[in-house]
C-alpha positions in Angstrom: 51.4 26.5 21.6 49.4 27.6 18.1 49.9 24.0 16.8 48.2 22.9 20.2 45.5 25.7 20.0 44.6 24.5 16.4 44.6 20.9 17.6 42.2 21.6 20.0 40.0 23.5 17.7 39.9 20.4 15.2 39.0 18.2 18.4 36.0 20.4 19.2 34.3 20.8 15.4 34.5 17.0 15.1 32.8 16.8 18.1 30.3 19.4 17.3 29.9 17.5 14.2 29.8 13.7 15.6 27.0 15.2 18.5 25.5 16.6 15.3 25.3 13.0 13.1 24.1 11.0 16.8 21.4 13.1 17.2 18.6 11.4 15.5 16.0 13.4 12.9 12.8 14.5 14.8 9.9 12.3 13.8 7.0 13.7 12.0 5.3 15.7 14.7 2.6 15.7 12.5 2.2 12.1 12.6 1.5 9.4 15.4 1.1 5.1 15.3 -2.4 4.4 14.0 -2.0 1.4 17.1 -1.3 1.7 20.6 1.0 0.6 21.8 3.9 1.1 19.4 3.3 -2.3 17.0 5.5 -4.9 16.2 6.0 -4.5 12.4 4.9 -7.7 11.1 6.2 -7.3 7.4 7.8 -4.6 6.4 7.7 -2.0 3.2 8.5 -3.6 -0.5 7.2 -1.7 -3.3 8.3 -2.9 -6.2 10.4 -2.0 -9.2 7.3 -1.0 -11.5 3.6 -0.5 -10.6 2.2 -3.5 -12.1 4.7 -6.1 -10.5 4.2 -7.4 -7.2 5.2 -6.1 -3.8 4.5 -4.8 -0.8 3.1 -1.3 -0.8 2.7 -0.7 2.8 3.5 -2.0 6.6 1.4 -4.6 7.9 1.5 -3.9 12.1 0.2 -6.1 15.2 -1.1 -7.7 16.8 -3.5 -5.0 17.7 -3.9 -4.9 21.6 -7.8 -4.9 22.9 -9.8 -5.6 20.0 -7.6 -3.5 17.5 -8.8 0.3 17.8 -7.2 2.4 15.2 -6.6 5.7 15.5 -5.3 8.4 12.9 -2.3 9.1 12.2 -2.9 12.5 11.6 -5.3 15.1 10.5 -7.0 14.5 7.4 -10.4 13.8 5.8 -12.0 10.6 4.8 -12.2 9.8 1.2 -13.0 6.1 1.1 -15.1 3.7 4.3 -16.1 0.7 2.6 -14.8 -2.8 1.2 -12.7 -3.1 -1.4 -12.9 -7.1 -2.8 -13.8 -9.4 0.5 -11.9 -6.4 3.1 -12.5 -3.2 5.0 -10.2 -0.2 4.0 -10.4 3.3 5.5 -8.4 6.1 3.0 -7.7 9.4 4.7 -6.4 12.7 2.6 -3.7 14.3 5.0 -3.4 17.2 2.8 0.1 18.3 1.1 -0.4 15.1 -1.7 -0.5 12.4 1.0 -3.2 9.2 1.8 -3.1 6.9 4.4 -5.2 3.7 3.4 -6.4 1.3 5.9 -7.9 -2.1 6.4 -9.3 -4.7 7.3 -10.6 -1.9 9.3 -14.2 -1.8 9.9 -15.6 1.6 11.0 -18.8 4.2 11.5 -17.2 7.1 9.2 -18.3 7.9 5.7 -16.0 10.0 3.0 -16.2 13.5 3.8 -15.8 13.1 7.8 -13.0 15.1 9.3 -10.4 13.1 11.5 -8.2 14.7 13.9 -4.7 13.0 14.5 -5.4 10.3 17.6 -9.1 10.4 16.8 -10.5 5.9 17.1 -10.8 5.1 13.0 -12.6 1.8 13.3 -11.5 -1.5 14.6 -8.7 -4.1 13.0 -10.9 -7.1 11.6 -9.1 -10.8 10.9 -8.3 -11.3 7.8 -5.2 -9.8 6.4 -2.4 -11.8 8.2 -3.0 -15.7 8.5 -3.4 -16.6 11.7 -2.8 -13.2 13.4 -4.8 -9.8 13.2 -3.0 -7.3 12.0 -3.7 -4.0 10.4 -1.5 -3.0 6.7 -1.1 0.6 6.5 0.2 1.9 3.3 0.8 6.0 2.6 1.0 7.1 -0.7 2.6 10.9 -2.1 0.0 11.3 -5.3 0.7 8.3 -7.5 3.6 6.6 -5.6 3.0 4.4 -2.5 6.0 5.6 0.3 7.2 3.7 3.3 5.3 5.0 6.3 7.1 4.2 8.6 8.9 7.4 7.4 6.5 9.4 9.5 7.0 7.7 12.9 10.0 6.6 12.9 13.9 7.4 12.0 14.8 5.9 9.0 18.4 7.3 8.5 21.1 4.3 8.4 23.1 4.2 11.2 26.5 5.9 10.9 29.7 4.4 12.5 32.0 7.5 13.7 35.6 6.6 15.2 36.3 7.3 18.9 40.0 9.0 18.4 
């Protein structure tokens, strides 16, 4: 009888471990998508091996609905709103060493303005993705670019567990 109890306890423990492993991690509640509804990811994050090499230091989202209103993904302070080369860019400092940048976005915001999560910041303009209007969203932690999707989606790899 003790062998049966031991086996039942082991199955119960494995069930708890499996259930815990299958429960998605909560997405950071401080962050939300900068486009609504949840946009398609047209191009993924592809950082270069070295800072000076080519790569994709953010994600391209779109196409934006209804003229492309862009919202702040998290509270912060605008540190830049202007044109870089030929594109309008907005950059927000979210604190904790995190900064987001968005292009091409026209905006009435200016450096020093405070934004709240979900607040409309501006409008997506054509010019980034060839034939489709899209939003380029980059996030830096200090000087390093990080995947913006990690703030709004569960990025953990899927794990297959045995049924028996």
